[in-house]
N, C-alpha and C positions, 0 to 999 in steps of 0.2 A: 350436230345440226343446230342452227340458230333459230330460236323461237321468238317471234315478235310478241312484245307485251301489248296489252289492250290498247293504250293510247297510240302506239305505233301502227297497229292494224287500222284503227279509225282514220288516222292521217293518210295511210296508203289508200284506203277505200275512197276517201274524199278526193284525193288527187286523181284516182282513176275515173271517178265520176266527172270531175272538173274537165279532164281532157277528153271525155266522151268515150272512153274504153269500156266503161261499165254504165249501164243505164241507171239513172237516179230512181229510187223507189217512188212509187206513186201512191199517195194516200188521199182518199176522198172521204169526206165526212157524211155518213148516212143521214145525220140530222139536217144538214143543208139540203140533201136530196128530198127529205120529207117536206121541208118548207117549199121547195121548188115544185113538188108534186101538187101541193095545195095552190101555189101561186099560178101555175099553168093550167089549173082546173082539170087535172087528169081524172079526178074522182067523179066528174060528170059522166064519164063512160066506163071507168074501171073501179071495181071495188077491191080494196086491198085485203079484205077479210074473206072473200070468196076464192075457192080454188079455181084453177084455170078451166075447169069443166063447166063452170057456171058463167053464162054470158049475161050478166045483169049489172048495171042497168042496160048497157048496150054491148060492151066488149068483154073479153074474158077477164075473170078475176085474176089477181096477181099473186095470191098466196102460193108460195112454192115455185115461182117462175124460174128460180135457179135450177130446178130439177128438170125443166123442159127445154131451156135454151141456154146457150153459152153466153158469156159476157160479150164476146166478139159479135155474135149474132144480134144480141140486143143493141149493141153499139151501132151496128149497121142499120137495124130496124128504126131506131130512134133518130138516126141521121137522115135517112131517106127511105121511109116505109114503102113508097111506091116502087122504088127500084128493087127492094127485097121481095115485095109481093110478086113482081113480074118474073122473078127467078123460079117461082114455084118450087123452091127447095124443100127439104124435109121439115124445116120449121114452119113454113107456110102451109104445107100439106097437113101438119099436125094441128095447126090452128083451125083449118077448115074441117078436119075430121071431128075435132071437139065441138065446133060450132054446129055442125049438122046433127051430131049425136044429141046435143043439148036441145036443139029445136025439134028433134024427132022427125027430121026429113031426110030425103035422099041427097047425097052430095051432088052438087052441080057447080058450074062456073059461077063465080060471084065476085063482086068488087069488095075490097076491104075498106071499111069505114075510115080506119086510121090512114090507109094509103091514099084514099081519094079525097077525103074531106079534111080531117084533122091535120094530117101531115103537111098539107099545103099552107095551113094557117099558123101552125105552131112550129117555129124554127128554134132549134136548140143548139147552143154552142157545144164544142167538144167538152168543155169543163162541166156544163150543165148535164150532158149525157153521162159523164163519169160519176157525178154525185147521185144522179137518179138511179143508175145501175147499182151503186153501193147501197142505196136505200132499199131497192127491190131485193137485193141479195139478203137483207136482214129479215124479210117477211117470211 
């Protein structure tokens, strides 16, 4: 059996990526995401040091977000929070459950601040979403 040497493997992989048979690896810099988090003023509502069970100053803390939501869910949420909120999926129900537990009140229908206010004014590109998620994954 013929075994490819390292340079030959690299060339083959690059060719496969070039012709679209293998997706190119995606790397996003969490440091860029951290800067973007500050630039977009996310900290006005979210505290990166608080767990997701603490809604202070207004919205859930982001510490450990990777344990609560998938990257795909976050990607959709950051792209169009109103559309995700309308689905009332497991991620939305989880946010609501944590919110009402934190506030010490009974669950009831409510609007999401992110979906109704912030999401309309803060538009993120796909690349910005990617770097923000990588930053959040490091928290």
